[in-house]
N, C-alpha and C positions, 0 to 999 in steps of 0.2 A: 451398357451393362454396368451396374454398380460395383463398387469395390467388394461389398459383402457377397455379391453373387459370384464374383470371380474367385473368392477365397476357397482354398481347398479344404473340405471338411475333414479330411483324413488326418489322424494324428501324425506328428513328425516321425520319421524313421528313427529307430534306436541307434545309438552310437555303436553298441556292441550287441550282437545277437548270437547266442550259443544254442545249438540244437543237437540233442541226443549225443552229447559229448561223452566219450568213453575212453578211459586210460587203463590198460591192462599191463601189469608188471610181472615178469616171470620170476618165480621164487622156487626154492627147493621143494616147498610143499604143494606147488601148483600155480595156477594163474591168479594173481591178486587183482581183483576188479576195484582199483583204488577210486576211480570215478566211473559211474555206471549210468549212462543215459541221462545226463543232466542237461536241462534246457532252461534258459532265462534270457531276458533282455535288459539292457541298461541304457537309459536315456541321458541326454545332456542335463547337467545340474541335479541328477538324481543320486541318492545314496541308498544302496542295496546292501543289506546285512546278510551274513552267512554265519550260522552258529551250529555247534555240535560238539560232541565229546572229542577228546584227542584221538586221532586215528580215524576220524569219520571221513576224511578225504578233502578237507577244506583247502589245505595248502597245495595238495596235488592238483586240485581244480584250478587254482590261480596259476600255478606253474605251467599247466597244460595250455591255458589261455595265452600265456606269455610266450609259448613255444620253448619252454625250459623243462619239459618232461625228460626223464632219464633217457639216454640213447637206446636202451633196450626196450623201452615202453612201446606198446602198440596202441595207437590212438585212432579213433574214428569219430564220425559226426562232423560238425562244422563249427568254426569260430569266425564269424563274419564281422569285420571292422571296416567301415566305409565301403561296404559292398564287396570286400575281398575276403575270401576264405583263407585265414592264416595257416590252417593246417596243411594246405596245399602249396603255400608260398615257398619259394626258394630262400635259402639262408640270406642271400643278399637282399632280396625284397623284404624279408622279415626285419632285417636290421634297419631298414629305412622307416619302418613303422614304429619300432621300439624307441621310445624317447619322446618324439613329438606326438605320437599317436597313443601308445600304451606305455605306462610306466608302473613300477611296483616298489612298494616299501616292504622290505623283507623283515621277517620275524626277529632275527637276531642281527643287529647292526655290527656287532663285534666280528661276525664272520662275513657280513655283506661288504664291509669296507676292506680295502687293501691295507694290511697291517704295516707294510714297509714303505708306504707312500704317504706324504703329507696330504691332509684333507684338501687344502687349497689346490694342489696339483691334480687331485682326482676330479675336482669340479672343472678345472681349466681344461683338462683333456676331453671331458665330455662336451663342454661348450665349443671347443675348437672343432671337434669331430662332427657334431650334430648341427651347429649353427655357422660354421665357417668363420669364426671370429679370429682376429689376430691375437697374439699372446697378451698384449696389454689390455685389450678390450675384454678378453676372457677373464683375465685376472680381476679387473674391476667388477665385472658381473658376478664372479664367484664370491667376492667379498660382500657384494650387495645381497646375494642369496643367503649367505650366512647370517647377515644382519636381519634379513626378512624372516628367517625361521627362529629368531630369538637367541642367537649365539652372542654372548657379550664380548666386546673387544674383537670384532671379526678379523681385523687386520692381523692381529697377533695370533689368533686361533687358526688362521689359514695355514700357518707354518707348523701346526702341531700334528703329531701322529695320532691315529685313533686311540691307542692305549693311554694317551695323555688326557683323554676326555672322560667325563662321567658317562654313565649309561644313558641318561636323558639327553646329554649333548651329542652323543654318538647317534642317537635316534634322530635328532634334529638334522644332523649332517646327512643321514640317509634320506630324509625327506627332501632336503635341499637338492640332493643328487636326482631324486625321482622327478621333481618338478622343474628342474633346470631348463628343460626344453619345452615347457608348456604343454604337457600331455593333455589329450582330450579325455582320457580314461585313466584313473588311478586305482590300482589294486593294492590295498593296505592289508598285509597279512599279519594279524595280531600285533599291531604296532606298539602296544603298551606292555608286552610280555616282560616280566622281571623288573618292572619299574615300580617305584613306590606310588601310593595313591595320588599324592600331590603332582608328581611328574606325569602320571597317566593323564590327569585332567588337563595339564598344560599341552601335552602332545595331541590329545583329542581336540582341544580348542584350536590348536594350530592347524590341524588337518581340516577342521570345519571352516576356518577363515580362508584357507587356500582354496578349498573346494567351492565355496560361495563366490570368492573373488574371481576365479578363473572360469566358473561355470562348468567344471569338470563333472563327469560321471564318476562315482566312486563305489567300488566294491569293498566293503569293510568286513573283514574276516575276524572273528573273535569267538571265544568260549564264554564271554561275559554277557549274560542276558540283559543286565542293567545298561550296558553300553549301547547295545542295539536298540533297546526300548527308548532310549533317550535321543539317539543320534541317527536313526535311519528312517526312511519312508516305507520301504518294503523289506520283508524278511524271508529268508529261506532257512529251513531247518534241515540239516544234513545228518544222515545216519548210514554207516557202512557203505559209503560211496554214492548214496542216492538221496534225492530231495524228497522228504516225507511230508513236508507241509510248507506252503508259501502263501504270501498274501500281504496286504497292508500291515505294517507293524502293529498298529493298535488292535486290529482284528485278531492277529495271531497271538499277541500277548494277553489280551483281555478275554478272548474266547478260543483257547487252543482246542483243536479238534482231534489231533493225533495224540494217542496215549504217550508217545515219547516226548512231545512238546510239553504236554501237561506235567509229566514227571520231572522234566528239567525245571520248569517253573516252580514246582512244589519243593524242589531241593535248594532253591535260592534262599540265602539267609535274609531275614527281615528284622527291622528294629522293633516291631510290635510284638515279637515273641518273648516269652519269659526267658530270663537269663539261664544259660546252660541247658536250654531246651534242645533235644536231639533233633538234628535235621533229617528230613525225609531223604531217602536215597533211591536210586534206580537199581532194582535188584539185578543180579547176574553180572556178566562181563560183556563189554562191547563186542559185537560180532566182527569177525575177521573174514571179509568176503573173498576167500580163496576157493576157486571153483565152486561158487555159491550154487546151492540147490534151489529148486523152485520153492516159492513161499515167501512170506513177509520176513525180512531179516530181523525185525524186532520181536517176532512172535515168541521166541524162547524167554523173553523178559517181560512180556506184555500181560497184564492181568485181564485183558479183554480178549485174548487170543482164543480162537475156536478152530475146529478141524480145517475149515476152508483156508484159514490163514497159513497153515503149514503146507497146503497143497498148491495154492495159486499165489502169484505175485500181484499185489494190488496196483492199479494204475491211478495216477492223479485225477481226481474228479473235483468239480466245483461244489462247494458246500454253501448252504445258507445258514447264517447265524444271526445273533442279535445285533451285530455291528454292521452297518452298511455305509459305504462312502459314496458321495455324490459322483465321483469320477469313475466308479467301477463300471457302469454301463457303457461309458464311452471308451474305456481302456481295458480290454480283456486281460492284459498282462497284470492288472492289479487285482484280479479275482482271487478269492481265498480258496486255495485248492489243498486237498489232503489225499495222500495215498494210503487208504485204510478201508478195509471192509466194514469195520465196526467202530467208526469214530466216536469220540466222547460226545455226549449230548451238549447242545448249546446252553449257555447260561440263561437264567431268568432275566427279564428286562430290568428288574429292580437292582440287579447286581452291576448294571452298566451305567456309568455316569451319563448325564443328559447333555453335557456340553462337550468340550474338547477333552481328550485323554492326555493332554500334554502334562498337566500337573501331576497326575497319578502315575505317569510312566517315568517321571524324572527321577533318576537314581541319585543324583548329586544335588543337594540343595543349591539353588541359585544358578544352575546350569541352564543353558539355552539350547533346546533341541534344534535339529536341522529340519526345518520344514515338515514337522509332524502333521499329517492330515487331520482334519476335523472329522469327528465321527458322531453319529446320532443313533440312538437305539431304534430298533424296529419293534413292531407289535408282536412279532413272533417270539416264542420262547417255550421252554419245556418246564412245566411246573415240577418243582422238587429237585431240579438239577443243581449240582454244586456250584457255589460261587467261584468263578475262575480266579478271582483275586489278583493273580499276577505277582508283581514285585512287592507291592506294599499293601495288599489286601489279605483275604483269607487264604489258607493253603489250597493249592490245586489238587484235588483228589481225583484219582482215576477210577470211576465206578465200574464194577463188573457189568457185563452185558445183561440185559433183562431176559427173562425166560429161562427155560431149562434146556440143557443139551441132550439131544438124543444120542444113541450109541454111535451112530455113524454120520451125523449131520450137524448143521448149525442150529442155533436157537431159533424158534419161530419169530 
C-alpha cells in the first residue's frame, strides 16, 4: 500500500473545541446570560478573532474557557482541550493544563501582575512550578524570556516592580508570563487596550512572531475591526453573549451578512472620508441579556427587524456570498454562518477584489497579516446591492428588507 493510500484524509483534530458554552451570572436584576450557547474550534497555528461592543461577553468567554469564571457563575456546555472537558476537570487537573496547555494575556497588565513582587521573581516562580527548574536555571530562563519579548536591559528590568515599567513594557511582561511554559493555545484579551498606536503595533507584531514561532493556536479578542481584519484567519462577531456571525475573516469583513456586523464596519473611521465627516453609529444601546426573552437580541436596534425577529431566536445558518475560499468545502468550521432571519444581501461581484484581500484589509501601512486566506469572487451576486466596502472602501449601509410588512407577518 502506498503512503498516499495510508494517509488519513480527515482534517486534524482541533486543539480547542468549545460547544454550546453558556455562563450565567446571578445579579439583582435576574440571571445574566454573559455567554450563551457559544461554539467554535481552534486549530494549531490558527488565529481566531472575536469582536463586539463592550459588554458583549468577549472577556467572560475567555475566562470561562480558562476556568476563571466567577465562583457564583453557572456554566454548561463543554470546553475540550486535548480530548478532556475542562468544565468537568478537578482544580488540580485544571492547574496541570493551564500554562503548558492554555495561557491567557489579560486585558490590563497593571492588575494582572502582582504589584508587590519583582517581575523576575514572578517569572521564576512560574517556571519553577510548571517546569521543575532549579532557581538558577529559572532565573536565566526568565531573563531570556524578557529579552525575547523586547524588554531592554532584561537583567536590570527583572529586578523592577510593575509600577516602575511603562504600560507597553508591562504588557510585554504579561506576554512573557503567558508564553513561559510554551502553551499550545493562547487567549489574548484585548492586549493593546490603553496603549498608544505605535506600542499597539509592537505588541501585535510580538504576538504574531510568538504565535508563528511556536505554532500556537491564538484567540484574539478585540473591539478593533482593523486589528482582526489584518491579523486573523477566522472571525466571530459577538453580541449580547451570542455569536451572530462567523467565518473566514475576508468573507465576514468584505461581505458582512448580519446587520450588526455591517453596522460595526460602517462606523469604522476611514482616511478616504472628508475631514470632520460625521461617523455612522449603531442606534440604540447594547442589549443586556438579563433573563432574555425569545427573539433576536439585536432586533430593537436593527433596521431590518420584522415581527418574526421579536418572536423567535435565529439559529446560525450557512450563507452563500460573493467570496468563497478553496478550503471551505474541506473544512466546515470555516463556513460563513450568520444568525439572522433577514441577512443583508451579498455584494455585487464588481465590489470584490479579484486577487487576495490582504492589501485591502491591511489597516496599518506596511503591516504583515497572519496567514490571511486567499479569496476569489464567485459568479453569484445581487444586482444593486450596496458595496460592503469594509475598512477602506465605501461605507457599509444596512438596507431595509424588500417588500411590505403585513399587519401580523413578515415581508413576502
